[in-house]
KOLVEX-598610 format. One record per residue: residue number from 1; z, x, y of N, C-alpha, C in turn. Coordinates in steps of 0.1 Angstrom, whole numbers. Layout:
nr,n.zz,n.xx,n.yy,ca.zz,ca.xx,ca.yy,c.zz,c.xx,c.yy
NUM,Z,X,Y,Z,X,Y,Z,X,Y .
...
This chain:
nr,n.zz,n.xx,n.yy,ca.zz,ca.xx,ca.yy,c.zz,c.xx,c.yy
1,1126,546,1862,1136,536,1858,1142,540,1845 .
2,1155,539,1843,1161,542,1830,1156,533,1819 .
3,1155,539,1807,1150,532,1795,1162,527,1786 .
4,1174,528,1791,1185,525,1784,1194,516,1792 .
5,1198,504,1787,1205,494,1795,1219,500,1799 .
6,1225,508,1790,1238,513,1794,1237,522,1806 .
7,1227,531,1807,1226,540,1818,1222,532,1831 .
8,1213,522,1828,1208,514,1840,1219,506,1846 .
9,1227,499,1839,1238,491,1844,1249,500,1850 .
10,1251,511,1845,1260,521,1851,1255,525,1865 .
11,1242,527,1866,1236,531,1879,1238,519,1889 .
12,1235,507,1884,1237,495,1893,1251,494,1898 .
13,1261,496,1889,1275,495,1893,1278,505,1904 .
14,1274,518,1902,1276,528,1912,1270,525,1926 .
15,1257,520,1925,1250,516,1937,1257,505,1945 .
16,1262,495,1937,1269,484,1944,1283,488,1950 .
17,1289,498,1944,1302,503,1949,1300,510,1963 .
18,1289,519,1963,1287,527,1975,1277,521,1984 .
19,1272,509,1981,1262,502,1990,1249,509,1991 .
20,1244,514,1980,1231,521,1980,1220,510,1976 .
21,1209,511,1983,1198,502,1981,1189,508,1970 .
22,1182,499,1962,1173,504,1952,1159,498,1956 .
23,1149,507,1955,1135,502,1959,1125,505,1948 .
24,1115,497,1947,1104,499,1938,1091,498,1946 .
25,1080,496,1940,1067,495,1947,1066,482,1955 .
26,1074,472,1953,1072,459,1959,1083,456,1970 .
27,1095,459,1968,1105,455,1977,1118,463,1975 .
28,1128,461,1984,1141,467,1983,1151,457,1976 .
29,1161,463,1969,1171,455,1962,1185,460,1966 .
30,1193,450,1968,1207,453,1971,1216,449,1959 .
31,1221,459,1952,1229,455,1939,1241,447,1942 .
32,1245,445,1955,1257,437,1958,1253,422,1959 .
33,1240,420,1961,1236,406,1962,1233,400,1948 .
34,1237,387,1946,1236,381,1933,1222,381,1927 .
35,1212,376,1935,1198,374,1930,1192,388,1928 .
36,1195,397,1937,1189,411,1935,1195,417,1922 .
37,1208,415,1920,1214,421,1908,1208,415,1896 .
38,1205,402,1896,1199,395,1885,1185,401,1882 .
39,1177,403,1892,1164,408,1890,1164,422,1885 .
40,1173,430,1890,1175,444,1886,1179,444,1871 .
41,1188,436,1867,1192,435,1853,1180,431,1844 .
42,1172,421,1848,1161,417,1840,1150,429,1839 .
43,1148,436,1850,1139,447,1850,1143,458,1840 .
44,1157,461,1839,1161,470,1829,1159,466,1815 .
45,1162,453,1813,1159,447,1799,1145,448,1795 .
46,1136,445,1804,1121,446,1801,1117,460,1799 .
47,1123,470,1806,1119,484,1804,1124,489,1790 .
48,1136,485,1786,1141,489,1773,1132,482,1762 .
49,1129,470,1764,1120,463,1754,1107,469,1753 .
50,1101,474,1764,1088,480,1764,1089,493,1756 .
51,1100,501,1758,1101,513,1751,1103,511,1736 .
52,1110,500,1733,1112,496,1719,1098,493,1712 .
53,1090,486,1720,1077,482,1715,1068,494,1713 .
54,1068,504,1722,1061,516,1720,1065,524,1708 .
55,1078,525,1706,1083,532,1694,1079,525,1681 .
56,1079,512,1681,1075,504,1669,1060,506,1666 .
57,1052,506,1677,1038,508,1675,1035,522,1669 .
58,1042,532,1675,1040,546,1670,1044,547,1655 .
59,1056,542,1652,1060,543,1638,1051,535,1629 .
60,1046,524,1633,1037,516,1624,1024,523,1622 .
61,1019,530,1633,1007,538,1631,1009,549,1622 .
62,1021,556,1622,1024,567,1613,1025,562,1599 .
63,1031,551,1597,1032,545,1583,1018,541,1577 .
64,1010,535,1586,997,531,1581,988,544,1578 .
65,990,554,1586,982,566,1583,988,573,1570 .
66,1001,572,1568,1007,578,1556,1002,570,1544 .
67,1001,557,1545,997,548,1534,983,552,1529 .
68,975,557,1538,961,561,1534,961,576,1529 .
69,973,582,1530,973,596,1526,967,606,1536 .
70,966,602,1549,960,610,1559,970,616,1568 .
71,983,613,1568,993,619,1576,996,633,1572 .
72,994,643,1581,996,657,1577,1011,660,1576 .
73,1016,663,1565,1030,665,1562,1033,680,1559 .
74,1045,685,1562,1048,699,1558,1047,700,1543 .
75,1041,711,1538,1039,714,1524,1049,724,1519 .
76,1052,724,1506,1061,734,1500,1052,747,1498 .
77,1059,757,1494,1052,770,1493,1041,771,1483 .
78,1042,762,1473,1031,762,1463,1018,755,1466 .
79,1018,749,1478,1006,741,1482,1002,746,1496 .
80,989,743,1499,984,747,1512,972,738,1516 .
81,969,738,1529,958,731,1534,946,740,1535 .
82,934,736,1530,922,744,1532,916,741,1546 .
83,904,747,1548,898,745,1561,894,730,1564 .
84,892,723,1553,888,709,1555,900,700,1557 .
85,912,705,1556,924,697,1557,929,691,1543 .
86,922,696,1532,926,690,1519,937,699,1513 .
87,946,692,1506,957,699,1500,952,706,1487 .
88,955,719,1485,951,726,1474,963,735,1469 .
89,962,740,1457,972,750,1453,972,762,1462 .
90,983,768,1464,984,781,1471,975,791,1465 .
91,965,797,1472,956,807,1466,963,819,1461 .
92,975,822,1465,982,834,1461,986,833,1446 .
93,981,842,1438,983,841,1423,998,843,1420 .
94,1005,851,1427,1019,853,1424,1027,841,1427 .
95,1024,833,1437,1031,821,1440,1029,811,1429 .
96,1016,809,1425,1013,800,1414,1020,804,1401 .
97,1020,817,1398,1026,821,1385,1041,819,1386 .
98,1048,822,1397,1062,820,1398,1066,806,1396 .
99,1059,797,1402,1062,782,1401,1059,777,1387 .
100,1049,782,1381,1046,778,1367,1057,783,1358 .
101,1063,794,1361,1074,800,1353,1086,791,1355 .
102,1089,787,1367,1101,779,1370,1100,766,1362 .
103,1089,759,1362,1088,746,1355,1088,749,1340 .
104,1082,760,1335,1082,763,1321,1097,766,1316 .
105,1104,773,1324,1118,777,1320,1127,765,1320 .
106,1125,756,1330,1133,743,1330,1130,735,1318 .
107,1117,734,1314,1113,727,1302,1120,732,1290 .
108,1123,745,1290,1129,752,1279,1144,751,1280 .
109,1150,754,1291,1164,756,1293,1171,743,1297 .
110,1164,733,1303,1170,720,1306,1181,721,1316 .
111,1182,731,1324,1192,732,1334,1187,740,1346 .
112,1189,735,1358,1184,743,1370,1193,756,1372 .
113,1205,755,1369,1214,767,1370,1210,778,1360 .
114,1206,774,1348,1202,784,1339,1189,790,1343 .
115,1180,782,1349,1167,788,1354,1170,798,1365 .
116,1179,794,1374,1183,803,1384,1189,817,1379 .
117,1197,816,1369,1203,828,1363,1192,836,1356 .
118,1182,829,1350,1171,836,1343,1163,844,1353 .
119,1160,838,1365,1152,845,1375,1161,856,1381 .
120,1173,854,1383,1182,864,1389,1183,876,1379 .
121,1184,873,1366,1186,884,1356,1174,893,1355 .
122,1162,887,1358,1149,894,1357,1144,899,1370 .
123,1152,897,1381,1148,902,1394,1137,895,1400 .
124,1135,883,1398,1123,875,1403,1128,866,1415 .
125,1121,868,1426,1123,860,1438,1115,847,1438 .
126,1118,838,1447,1111,825,1448,1104,824,1461 .
127,1092,818,1461,1085,817,1474,1090,805,1482 .
128,1091,808,1495,1097,798,1504,1088,797,1517 .
129,1086,785,1522,1078,783,1534,1088,778,1544 .
130,1095,786,1553,1104,781,1563,1097,772,1573 .
131,1104,762,1577,1098,753,1588,1103,757,1602 .
132,1112,766,1603,1117,771,1615,1116,786,1616 .
133,1117,792,1628,1116,806,1630,1103,810,1636 .
134,1101,823,1638,1089,828,1645,1076,826,1638 .
135,1076,825,1624,1064,822,1617,1066,811,1607 .
136,1066,799,1611,1071,788,1603,1062,785,1591 .
137,1049,790,1591,1040,786,1580,1037,798,1571 .
138,1044,809,1572,1041,821,1563,1050,820,1551 .
139,1045,824,1540,1053,825,1527,1062,837,1528 .
140,1075,834,1525,1085,845,1524,1091,844,1510 .
141,1096,855,1506,1103,856,1492,1118,857,1494 .
142,1125,849,1487,1140,848,1488,1146,849,1474 .
143,1158,854,1474,1165,855,1461,1168,841,1456 .
144,1167,839,1443,1168,826,1437,1183,821,1438 .
145,1184,809,1441,1197,802,1440,1195,788,1435 .
146,1206,781,1433,1205,767,1427,1198,758,1436 .
147,1200,759,1450,1194,750,1459,1179,751,1459 .
148,1174,764,1459,1160,766,1459,1153,761,1446 .
149,1160,764,1435,1154,759,1422,1153,744,1422 .
150,1164,737,1427,1164,723,1427,1154,717,1437 .
151,1151,724,1448,1141,719,1458,1127,719,1451 .
152,1125,729,1443,1112,730,1436,1111,719,1425 .
153,1122,717,1418,1121,707,1407,1121,693,1412 .
154,1127,690,1424,1128,677,1429,1117,673,1439 .
155,1107,682,1442,1096,680,1451,1085,673,1444 .
156,1082,660,1447,1071,654,1441,1057,659,1444 .
157,1056,667,1455,1043,673,1458,1038,682,1447 .
158,1047,689,1440,1043,697,1429,1038,689,1417 .
159,1040,676,1417,1035,667,1406,1022,661,1411 .
160,1016,666,1422,1003,660,1427,1005,647,1434 .
161,1017,643,1439,1019,631,1445,1021,633,1460 .
162,1015,623,1468,1016,623,1482,1027,613,1485 .
163,1038,617,1491,1050,609,1493,1054,609,1508 .
164,1057,597,1513,1062,596,1526,1075,587,1526 .
165,1085,592,1532,1098,584,1532,1108,588,1522 .
166,1108,601,1519,1118,606,1509,1132,606,1515 .
167,1133,607,1528,1146,607,1535,1146,597,1546 .
168,1157,592,1550,1158,583,1561,1171,586,1570 .
169,1170,582,1582,1181,586,1591,1194,579,1588 .
170,1205,586,1589,1218,580,1587,1227,587,1598 .
171,1231,580,1608,1239,586,1619,1252,591,1614 .
172,1258,585,1603,1271,590,1598,1270,603,1592 .
173,1258,608,1589,1256,622,1583,1253,632,1593 .
174,1255,629,1606,1251,639,1616,1260,652,1615 .
175,1254,663,1616,1261,676,1616,1265,680,1630 .
176,1275,688,1632,1278,693,1645,1266,700,1652 .
177,1263,696,1664,1251,701,1671,1238,694,1668 .
178,1238,684,1660,1226,677,1656,1227,662,1661 .
179,1216,656,1665,1216,643,1670,1214,633,1658 .
180,1208,637,1648,1204,628,1637,1208,634,1624 .
181,1211,626,1614,1213,630,1600,1205,622,1591 .
182,1202,627,1579,1193,621,1570,1199,620,1556 .
183,1195,611,1548,1200,610,1534,1188,608,1525 .
184,1189,611,1513,1178,609,1503,1176,594,1500 .
185,1164,591,1497,1160,577,1493,1156,578,1479 .
186,1161,567,1471,1157,567,1457,1142,566,1455 .
187,1138,571,1444,1123,572,1441,1117,559,1442 .
188,1123,548,1437,1117,535,1437,1116,529,1451 .
189,1124,535,1461,1123,529,1475,1115,538,1484 .
190,1107,548,1479,1099,555,1488,1088,546,1495 .
191,1086,548,1508,1077,539,1515,1062,541,1510 .
192,1058,553,1507,1045,556,1502,1046,566,1491 .
193,1040,564,1480,1039,573,1468,1026,572,1462 .
194,1017,581,1465,1003,581,1459,1002,591,1448 .
195,1000,586,1436,999,596,1424,986,602,1424 .
196,985,614,1419,973,622,1417,965,623,1430 .
197,972,625,1441,966,626,1454,960,640,1457 .
198,965,650,1450,960,664,1451,964,671,1439 .
199,959,684,1437,963,691,1425,978,694,1425 .
200,983,695,1413,998,698,1411,1000,708,1400 .
201,1013,711,1399,1017,721,1388,1021,714,1376 .
202,1026,702,1377,1030,694,1365,1025,680,1367 .
203,1026,672,1356,1022,658,1357,1034,649,1363 .
204,1030,637,1367,1040,628,1372,1050,624,1361 .
205,1046,623,1349,1055,619,1338,1065,630,1336 .
206,1061,643,1337,1070,654,1335,1080,654,1347 .
207,1075,651,1359,1084,651,1371,1095,641,1369 .
208,1091,629,1365,1101,618,1363,1111,622,1352 .
209,1106,629,1341,1115,633,1330,1124,644,1336 .
210,1120,653,1345,1128,663,1351,1139,657,1359 .
211,1136,646,1367,1146,640,1375,1157,633,1366 .
212,1152,627,1355,1162,622,1346,1171,632,1340 .
213,1165,644,1336,1173,655,1331,1183,660,1341 .
214,1179,662,1353,1188,667,1364,1199,657,1366 .
215,1196,644,1367,1207,634,1369,1216,634,1357 .
216,1211,636,1345,1220,635,1333,1228,648,1332 .
217,1224,659,1339,1232,671,1338,1245,670,1346 .
218,1246,660,1355,1258,658,1363,1269,653,1354 .
219,1281,659,1355,1293,655,1347,1299,643,1352 .
220,1293,631,1349,1298,618,1352,1297,609,1340 .
221,1307,610,1331,1307,603,1319,1307,588,1322 .
222,1315,584,1333,1316,569,1336,1302,564,1340 .
223,1293,572,1345,1280,567,1348,1270,569,1337 .
224,1274,573,1325,1265,574,1314,1258,588,1313 .
225,1262,598,1321,1256,611,1321,1263,620,1311 .
226,1255,627,1303,1260,635,1292,1264,649,1297 .
227,1258,653,1308,1262,667,1314,1255,678,1306 .
228,1255,690,1311,1249,701,1304,1259,706,1293 .
229,1254,712,1282,1262,717,1272,1272,728,1277 .
230,1285,727,1274,1295,736,1279,1300,745,1267 .
231,1309,754,1270,1313,764,1260,1325,759,1251 .
232,1329,746,1253,1340,741,1245,1336,740,1230 .
233,1346,738,1221,1343,738,1207,1338,725,1202 .
234,1339,714,1210,1335,701,1205,1320,700,1205 .
235,1314,697,1193,1300,697,1191,1293,686,1198 .
236,1300,674,1199,1293,662,1205,1297,660,1219 .
237,1301,670,1226,1305,669,1240,1293,663,1248 .
238,1296,651,1255,1286,645,1263,1277,635,1256 .
239,1276,635,1243,1267,626,1236,1275,617,1227 .
240,1288,618,1226,1297,609,1218,1298,595,1226 .
241,1295,584,1219,1296,571,1224,1307,563,1217 .
242,1315,556,1225,1325,547,1219,1318,535,1212 .
243,1322,534,1199,1316,523,1191,1322,509,1194 .
244,1333,509,1202,1340,496,1205,1335,490,1218 .
245,1334,499,1229,1330,494,1242,1317,499,1247 .
246,1311,509,1240,1298,514,1244,1298,524,1255 .
247,1310,529,1260,1310,539,1270,1309,553,1264 .
248,1306,562,1273,1305,576,1269,1319,582,1268 .
249,1322,589,1257,1336,594,1255,1337,608,1261 .
250,1349,610,1267,1352,623,1273,1360,632,1263 .
251,1364,643,1267,1370,653,1258,1384,657,1263 .
252,1393,660,1253,1405,667,1256,1409,676,1244 .
253,1417,686,1246,1420,695,1236,1435,695,1233 .
254,1439,695,1221,1453,695,1217,1456,708,1209 .
255,1469,708,1204,1474,720,1196,1480,730,1205 .
256,1487,739,1198,1495,750,1206,1485,759,1214 .
257,1473,761,1209,1464,769,1216,1452,762,1222 .
258,1453,748,1223,1443,740,1228,1429,742,1221 .
259,1430,743,1208,1418,746,1200,1414,734,1190 .
260,1420,722,1192,1417,710,1185,1411,700,1194 .
261,1398,698,1194,1392,689,1203,1393,674,1198 .
262,1394,665,1208,1396,651,1205,1386,644,1214 .
263,1378,634,1209,1370,626,1217,1378,613,1221 .
264,1378,611,1234,1386,600,1240,1378,590,1248 .
265,1381,578,1246,1375,567,1254,1386,562,1263 .
266,1386,567,1275,1397,565,1285,1393,556,1297 .
267,1381,550,1296,1376,542,1308,1386,531,1311 .
268,1391,524,1301,1400,512,1303,1413,517,1310 .
269,1418,528,1305,1430,533,1311,1428,538,1325 .
270,1417,545,1328,1415,550,1341,1412,539,1351 .
271,1405,528,1347,1400,518,1356,1410,506,1357 .
272,1416,503,1346,1425,491,1346,1439,494,1342 .
273,1443,506,1339,1456,510,1336,1461,505,1322 .
274,1452,501,1314,1455,496,1300,1456,508,1290 .
275,1458,505,1278,1458,516,1267,1444,522,1265 .
276,1444,534,1258,1432,540,1255,1424,531,1245 .
277,1411,531,1247,1403,523,1238,1404,529,1223 .
278,1401,542,1222,1403,549,1209,1402,564,1211 .
279,1407,571,1202,1406,586,1201,1402,590,1187 .
280,1393,600,1187,1387,604,1174,1388,619,1174 .
281,1395,625,1164,1396,639,1162,1383,645,1158 .
282,1379,656,1165,1365,660,1164,1361,669,1153 .
283,1371,676,1146,1367,686,1137,1360,680,1125 .
284,1365,670,1119,1359,664,1107,1345,658,1111 .
285,1345,651,1122,1332,644,1126,1322,655,1129 .
286,1326,666,1136,1316,676,1139,1310,683,1126 .
287,1319,685,1116,1314,691,1104,1304,682,1097 .
288,1306,669,1097,1297,660,1091,1283,660,1098 .
289,1284,659,1112,1272,658,1120,1264,672,1118 .
290,1272,683,1118,1265,696,1116,1258,697,1103 .
291,1264,692,1092,1257,692,1079,1245,683,1079 .
292,1246,672,1085,1234,663,1085,1223,668,1094 .
293,1227,675,1105,1217,682,1113,1209,692,1106 .
294,1216,701,1099,1210,712,1092,1201,707,1080 .
295,1205,696,1074,1197,690,1063,1184,684,1069 .
296,1185,678,1081,1174,672,1087,1163,683,1092 .
297,1168,695,1094,1159,705,1099,1153,714,1088 .
298,1157,711,1075,1151,719,1064,1136,718,1063 .
299,1130,706,1064,1115,706,1063,1108,714,1074 .
300,1114,716,1085,1108,723,1097,1112,738,1098 .
301,1118,743,1088,1123,757,1089,1111,767,1091 .
302,1100,765,1084,1089,774,1085,1083,774,1099 .
303,1081,762,1104,1076,761,1118,1086,767,1128 .
304,1099,765,1126,1108,771,1135,1108,786,1134 .
305,1107,791,1122,1106,806,1121,1094,812,1128 .
306,1082,805,1126,1070,810,1133,1071,810,1148 .
307,1077,799,1153,1079,797,1167,1089,808,1172 .
308,1099,811,1164,1109,821,1169,1103,835,1169 .
309,1093,838,1160,1087,851,1160,1077,853,1171 .
310,1071,842,1176,1062,843,1187,1068,842,1201 .
311,1080,836,1202,1086,833,1215,1089,845,1223 .
312,1096,856,1217,1099,867,1225,1087,875,1230 .
313,1077,876,1222,1064,882,1227,1058,874,1238 .
314,1058,861,1237,1052,853,1248,1060,854,1261 .
315,1073,854,1260,1082,855,1271,1080,869,1278 .
316,1079,880,1270,1077,893,1275,1063,894,1283 .
317,1053,887,1278,1040,887,1285,1041,879,1298 .
318,1049,868,1298,1050,861,1310,1057,870,1321 .
319,1068,877,1317,1075,885,1326,1066,897,1331 .
320,1058,902,1322,1049,913,1326,1039,909,1336 .
321,1035,896,1335,1026,891,1345,1033,890,1358 .
322,1045,885,1358,1053,884,1371,1055,898,1377 .
323,1058,908,1369,1060,921,1375,1047,927,1380 .
324,1036,925,1373,1023,930,1378,1019,924,1391 .
325,1021,911,1393,1018,905,1406,1028,910,1417 .
326,1040,912,1413,1050,917,1423,1046,931,1428 .
327,1042,940,1419,1037,954,1422,1025,953,1431 .
328,1016,944,1427,1003,942,1435,1006,938,1449 .
329,1015,929,1451,1019,924,1464,1025,936,1473 .
330,1034,944,1466,1040,955,1474,1029,965,1478 .
331,1020,968,1469,1009,978,1472,1000,972,1483 .
332,997,959,1483,989,953,1493,996,955,1507 .
333,1008,951,1508,1015,952,1520,1016,967,1526 .
334,1018,976,1516,1017,990,1521,1003,994,1526 .
335,993,990,1519,979,993,1523,976,987,1536 .
336,981,974,1538,979,968,1551,986,975,1563 .
337,998,980,1560,1005,987,1570,998,1001,1573 .
338,991,1007,1563,984,1019,1565,972,1017,1574 .
339,964,1005,1571,953,1002,1579,956,1000,1594 .
340,968,993,1596,972,991,1610,975,1004,1617 .
341,981,1013,1609,984,1026,1615,971,1034,1618 .
342,962,1034,1609,949,1041,1611,941,1036,1623 .
343,943,1023,1626,935,1017,1637,940,1021,1651 .
344,951,1028,1652,956,1032,1665,950,1045,1669 .
345,948,1047,1681,943,1060,1686,953,1070,1685 .
346,950,1082,1680,960,1093,1678,968,1096,1691 .
347,961,1095,1703,968,1099,1715,979,1088,1719 .
348,978,1076,1714,988,1066,1718,1000,1067,1708 .
349,1008,1077,1711,1019,1080,1702,1030,1069,1702 .
350,1031,1062,1713,1042,1052,1714,1039,1040,1704 .
351,1026,1036,1703,1023,1026,1693,1022,1031,1679 .
352,1017,1044,1678,1016,1050,1664,1030,1051,1658 .
353,1040,1055,1666,1054,1057,1660,1060,1044,1656 .
354,1057,1033,1664,1062,1020,1660,1056,1015,1647 .
355,1043,1018,1644,1036,1014,1632,1038,1023,1621 .
356,1043,1035,1623,1045,1045,1612,1058,1041,1605 .
357,1068,1036,1612,1080,1032,1605,1078,1021,1595 .
358,1071,1010,1599,1069,999,1588,1061,1004,1577 .
359,1051,1013,1579,1043,1019,1568,1052,1026,1558 .
360,1061,1035,1564,1070,1042,1555,1080,1033,1547 .
361,1084,1022,1554,1093,1012,1547,1085,1006,1535 .
362,1073,1002,1538,1065,995,1527,1062,1005,1515 .
363,1060,1018,1518,1058,1028,1508,1071,1029,1499 .
364,1083,1029,1506,1095,1029,1498,1097,1017,1490 .
365,1093,1005,1495,1094,993,1487,1085,994,1474 .
366,1073,1000,1476,1064,1001,1465,1070,1010,1454 .
367,1076,1021,1459,1082,1031,1449,1094,1024,1442 .
368,1102,1016,1449,1113,1009,1443,1109,999,1433 .
369,1098,991,1436,1093,981,1427,1088,987,1414 .
370,1080,998,1416,1074,1005,1404,1085,1011,1395 .
371,1096,1016,1401,1106,1021,1393,1113,1010,1385 .
372,1116,999,1392,1122,988,1385,1113,982,1374 .
373,1100,982,1376,1091,978,1366,1091,987,1354 .
374,1092,1000,1357,1092,1010,1346,1105,1008,1338 .
375,1116,1006,1344,1129,1004,1337,1128,991,1329 .
376,1122,981,1334,1121,968,1327,1113,970,1314 .
377,1101,977,1315,1093,979,1304,1099,988,1293 .
378,1108,997,1297,1115,1005,1287,1125,996,1280 .
379,1130,986,1286,1140,977,1279,1134,966,1272 .
380,1122,961,1277,1116,949,1271,1102,953,1266 .
381,1101,957,1254,1087,960,1248,1078,947,1248 .
382,1066,949,1251,1057,938,1251,1053,933,1237 .
383,1052,942,1228,1048,938,1214,1060,940,1204 .
384,1060,932,1195,1071,932,1184,1064,938,1172 .
385,1071,947,1166,1066,954,1154,1066,945,1142 .
386,1059,949,1131,1059,941,1119,1073,939,1113 .
387,1081,949,1114,1095,948,1108,1103,937,1115 .
388,1102,938,1129,1110,928,1137,1105,914,1135 .
389,1091,913,1134,1085,899,1132,1090,893,1118 .
390,1089,902,1108,1093,897,1095,1108,893,1095 .
391,1116,901,1102,1131,898,1103,1133,885,1110 .
392,1125,882,1120,1127,869,1127,1123,858,1119 .
393,1112,859,1111,1108,848,1102,1118,846,1091 .
394,1123,857,1086,1133,855,1075,1146,848,1081 .
395,1149,852,1093,1161,846,1099,1159,831,1103 .
396,1147,828,1107,1144,814,1110,1143,805,1098 .
397,1141,811,1086,1141,803,1074,1155,801,1068 .
398,1165,807,1075,1179,805,1070,1187,799,1082 .
399,1185,787,1085,1191,781,1097,1207,781,1096 .
400,1213,779,1085,1228,779,1085,1233,793,1089 .
401,1226,803,1086,1230,817,1090,1230,818,1105 .
402,1219,813,1111,1218,814,1126,1229,805,1132 .
403,1231,793,1126,1241,784,1132,1255,790,1132 .
404,1258,797,1121,1272,802,1120,1273,816,1125 .
405,1263,822,1130,1263,836,1135,1273,837,1146 .
406,1279,849,1147,1289,851,1158,1282,852,1171 .
407,1270,855,1172,1263,856,1185,1258,842,1190 .
408,1259,832,1181,1255,818,1185,1267,812,1192 .
409,1266,809,1204,1278,803,1212,1278,788,1209 .
410,1290,782,1213,1291,768,1212,1281,760,1220 .
411,1278,766,1232,1268,759,1241,1254,760,1234 .
412,1251,771,1227,1238,772,1220,1237,761,1209 .
413,1248,759,1202,1247,749,1191,1245,735,1197 .
414,1252,733,1208,1250,719,1214,1236,717,1219 .
415,1230,728,1225,1216,726,1229,1207,724,1217 .
416,1209,730,1206,1201,727,1194,1203,713,1190 .
417,1215,709,1190,1218,695,1185,1211,685,1194 .
418,1211,687,1207,1205,677,1216,1190,676,1215 .
419,1184,687,1210,1169,686,1208,1166,676,1197 .
420,1176,674,1188,1173,666,1176,1181,652,1176 .
421,1193,652,1182,1201,640,1182,1203,636,1196 .
422,1201,623,1199,1203,618,1212,1217,614,1215 .
423,1224,607,1206,1238,604,1207,1244,600,1194 .
424,1257,600,1193,1265,597,1181,1275,587,1185 .
425,1275,575,1179,1284,564,1181,1296,565,1171 .
426,1308,565,1177,1320,567,1168,1329,555,1169 .
427,1335,552,1158,1345,540,1158,1354,543,1146 .
428,1367,546,1149,1377,548,1138,1386,536,1136 .
429,1384,525,1143,1392,514,1141,1385,503,1133 .
430,1373,506,1129,1366,496,1121,1371,495,1107 .
431,1374,507,1101,1379,508,1087,1391,517,1088 .
432,1402,513,1083,1415,521,1084,1413,534,1075 .
433,1416,545,1081,1416,558,1074,1402,564,1075 .
434,1392,558,1081,1379,564,1082,1373,563,1096 .
435,1363,572,1098,1356,572,1111,1342,567,1108 .
436,1338,556,1114,1324,551,1112,1316,557,1123 .
437,1304,562,1120,1296,568,1130,1281,564,1128 .
438,1274,564,1138,1259,561,1138,1252,572,1146 .
439,1243,579,1140,1235,590,1146,1222,584,1152 .
440,1220,585,1164,1207,581,1170,1199,594,1173 .
441,1189,596,1165,1180,608,1165,1171,608,1178 .
442,1165,619,1181,1157,620,1192,1144,611,1191 .
443,1140,608,1179,1129,599,1177,1134,585,1175 .
444,1147,582,1179,1153,569,1180,1155,563,1166 .
445,1156,571,1156,1160,566,1143,1175,565,1142 .
446,1181,556,1135,1195,554,1133,1199,558,1119 .
447,1210,565,1118,1216,568,1105,1231,566,1105 .
448,1236,558,1096,1250,555,1095,1257,564,1085 .
449,1270,567,1087,1278,574,1077,1292,571,1080 .
450,1301,574,1070,1315,573,1072,1322,585,1066 .
451,1333,588,1071,1340,601,1067,1355,598,1066 .
452,1360,600,1054,1374,598,1052,1382,609,1059 .
453,1391,606,1068,1398,616,1076,1412,617,1072 .
454,1417,629,1069,1431,631,1066,1439,634,1079 .
455,1432,638,1089,1438,642,1102,1432,634,1113 .
456,1442,622,1117,1438,613,1128,1438,621,1141 .
457,1166,743,1214,1164,753,1220,1165,765,1212 .
458,1162,764,1208,1165,771,1196,1159,785,1195 .
459,1147,788,1199,1142,801,1197,1149,812,1204 .
460,1156,809,1214,1163,820,1222,1174,826,1213 .
461,1179,819,1203,1190,824,1195,1185,836,1186 .
462,1172,836,1183,1167,846,1174,1167,860,1181 .
463,1169,861,1194,1168,873,1201,1181,880,1201 .
464,1192,874,1197,1205,880,1198,1206,890,1186 .
């Protein structure tokens, strides 16, 4: 019997047109007769209700098992099930080291795209466990891209959390050739979220901070997102707040060469068609904020210099570790192909020829990786000499020189600023001829200043 009322009643209609009788284990039914048609309709309704009850029981059992953390879910590449079915870190040291590097670089660079470019620049792939294909549970290495980096940063399993219900079905999102579509569920609406359920690569607090950073990197000023630092000349891009309405201010550039930035609060005009809330020319304000920032960093110059001297060597050691594991993996795969070739009887040339080709390919991969490693070591020395270390320390003790250096880009200055300053509130209509501002520091201190206007991450920099 059909489990869908639409199909069942269509079948009854066809049988009544052509005079076909329907039988079950008890009697015959004539769809043209009133009482028989009524009984057949009730039977179809009961069958569909029974199917619905079975589905509800199965889903309820699945949710209860997930609530106990016992439902076996697909794991990302950095985790694995042991023989007892417990979730543990992937025993592959290269996988662990690569994922630790991704989280460390995001902690430093604050942008998934910048992490992707860092991995791409150093020739480092990312581990992936595909769910489809001939070997759905084997780890494969793929070139880094933004989607793969985001999938690592947004996966709560890497924070040691057991999560069920991250996505839900949405028929409006069905793709061509697919019967169902899914959408993401907000973190607060996850059906099951068990903290510290298994080992992880980061803490839950760091995972939540990463989600906030990723959301803030989206360029949506109307939603209160500051966005990532860009190459424009405006120092307060993304962190300038309107002192009149409290909205985040956007940017525009004026002048014959578009080299005069202006902070604009245009929310009222965009949403209601009214006049601009206010506009503040950026050059004088940026100069004042820049001077206050450098003055605030004076007590920390020695610590900054020491951190700058140690950061390049630490990064080189991290990359050397990644290269060593990559060479080790290539040699292992070549040795494994050799053992498979040696296990074949010499007379069985058909099988020997088919195994000889993969062995030769693995040997070529080993040679290529070793050559790339040698070229990298020639360009990136592991140790910094005394002269270079002294130069870095002297440079770190002179922050204005670094700030104004030609190799320091506008995006670099904005990244430095955001480590120290959370936001700057601007209001030029409070006092005529002046711009009132309030600086909210990263430690949530407030500092007020006014400027008479006549016209209405740091360690990376030391390596340039």
